[in-house]
C-alpha positions as CSV (number, residue, x, y, z in Angstrom):
1,M,17.4,-5.6,6.0
2,P,16.1,-8.3,3.7
3,T,17.9,-11.7,3.9
4,D,18.1,-14.4,1.3
5,T,14.8,-15.8,2.5
6,T,13.0,-12.5,2.7
7,T,11.5,-10.8,-0.3
8,V,10.5,-7.2,-0.3
9,E,7.6,-6.6,-2.6
10,L,7.4,-3.1,-3.9
11,L,4.3,-1.8,-5.8
12,T,4.0,1.1,-8.2
13,I,1.1,3.4,-8.1
14,A,-0.5,1.6,-11.0
15,E,0.0,-1.8,-9.5
16,L,-1.5,-0.6,-6.2
17,A,-4.5,0.9,-8.0
18,K,-5.1,-2.4,-9.7
19,M,-4.7,-4.4,-6.5
20,L,-7.2,-2.2,-4.6
21,K,-9.5,-1.9,-7.6
22,I,-9.4,1.9,-7.4
23,S,-8.2,4.6,-9.8
24,V,-4.6,5.9,-9.9
25,M,-5.9,9.3,-8.8
26,S,-7.5,7.7,-5.7
27,V,-4.1,6.1,-4.8
28,R,-2.4,9.4,-5.2
29,R,-4.9,11.0,-2.8
30,L,-4.4,8.2,-0.2
31,Q,-0.6,8.5,-0.7
32,G,-0.7,12.2,0.3
33,A,-2.7,11.6,3.5
34,R,-2.8,8.0,4.7
35,I,-0.8,5.3,3.0
36,P,2.9,5.0,3.8
37,F,5.2,5.1,0.7
38,L,8.8,5.1,-0.3
39,K,10.7,7.3,-2.7
40,V,13.1,5.1,-4.8
41,G,15.1,7.1,-7.3
42,G,12.4,9.8,-7.3
43,S,9.7,7.2,-8.0
44,V,6.9,6.4,-5.5
45,R,6.7,2.8,-4.4
46,F,4.6,1.0,-1.8
47,L,5.7,-1.9,0.4
48,K,3.0,-4.6,0.0
49,R,3.3,-5.5,3.7
50,D,2.6,-1.8,4.6
51,I,-0.5,-1.8,2.4
52,L,-1.8,-5.0,3.9
53,A,-1.3,-3.6,7.4
54,Y,-3.1,-0.4,6.4
55,L,-6.0,-2.4,5.0
56,E,-6.2,-4.5,8.2
57,N,-6.4,-1.3,10.2
58,Q,-9.3,0.0,8.0
59,R,-11.4,-3.1,8.8
60,V,-14.8,-2.2,10.2
61,V,-16.5,-4.8,12.4
62,P,-20.3,-4.5,12.6
63,I,-21.8,-3.8,16.0
64,G,-22.9,-7.0,17.7
65,Q,-20.4,-9.3,15.9
């Protein structure tokens, strides 16, 4: 649970699309298959920390590096 010193940052689909520089439709496709999300009052929200962890797991390191 968040404490006074912890901020939970939630993103909407549009905010996440802007952050990732992809279309809203692309976010919806990822939501259905890969990106963890929350339902808040029927609306889809994404925890920013989950998105950052997802992106870190998608990192590709070139061979020989």
